[in-house]
C-alpha positions in Angstrom: 0.1 -74.3 13.9 -1.4 -72.4 16.7 -5.3 -72.1 16.7 -6.7 -68.2 17.0 -10.3 -67.5 18.4 -11.7 -64.1 17.0 -14.5 -63.0 19.8 -16.6 -60.1 18.8 -17.5 -57.9 21.8 -19.3 -54.9 22.8 -19.6 -52.8 26.5 -22.5 -55.5 27.4 -21.7 -58.5 25.1 -19.3 -60.9 24.1 -19.8 -63.8 21.3 -17.0 -65.8 21.7 -15.6 -67.8 18.8 -15.7 -71.3 20.1 -14.1 -73.4 16.8 -11.2 -70.7 15.8 -8.6 -71.2 13.0 -5.6 -72.5 12.5 -3.0 -69.8 11.3 0.9 -69.6 11.3 1.5 -66.1 13.3 0.1 -63.6 15.4 0.5 -61.3 12.3 -1.7 -63.4 10.1 -4.5 -63.8 13.0 -4.5 -59.8 13.3 -5.1 -59.8 9.3 -7.9 -62.2 9.4 -9.3 -60.6 12.3 -9.5 -57.2 9.9 -11.3 -59.2 7.4 -13.5 -60.4 9.9 -14.6 -57.3 11.1 -14.2 -55.4 7.9 -17.1 -58.1 6.4 -19.1 -57.4 9.8 -19.0 -53.3 9.6 -19.8 -53.8 5.7 -22.8 -56.1 5.9 -24.0 -53.6 9.0 -23.2 -50.8 6.2 -25.3 -52.2 3.5 -28.2 -52.3 6.1 -27.8 -48.7 7.0 -26.7 -49.4 10.6 -23.3 -49.5 12.4 -21.9 -52.8 13.6 -23.6 -54.4 16.7 -20.3 -55.3 17.9 -17.0 -52.6 18.9 -14.0 -54.8 18.7 -13.1 -57.9 17.8 -10.4 -59.7 20.3 -8.2 -62.0 19.1 -6.8 -64.9 21.8 -4.6 -67.7 20.8 -5.4 -71.5 22.3 -3.7 -70.4 25.6 -6.2 -67.7 25.7 -3.3 -65.1 25.6 -4.4 -62.1 24.5 -3.1 -61.1 20.9 -4.6 -57.9 19.9 -7.9 -56.1 19.7 -9.5 -54.2 16.6 -11.9 -52.0 16.2 -14.9 -52.9 14.2 -15.9 -49.9 12.8 -12.3 -49.0 11.5 -11.8 -51.9 9.5 -14.3 -51.3 6.8 -13.3 -52.3 3.5 -14.2 -53.0 0.3 -16.3 -56.0 -0.6 -13.8 -58.3 -2.4 -10.7 -57.2 -1.0 -8.6 -59.9 0.7 -5.2 -57.8 1.1 
């Protein structure tokens, strides 16, 4: 199973995912990135702030870019996982 990494970035900062997750394919990795970005957005909204990071970038174990999702657009209901 391929390993995917979810790096949070903005114009001046990047926080790399050093552990990653084993997931079946790119589509599942994108879905997981939406969940992670939604959680970041929700945590910021609860504090009355905007997310610190603008993007979650997905790369595979070969460092191939898979997708780049805007964090603020992934805001989800707190317990929604689909």
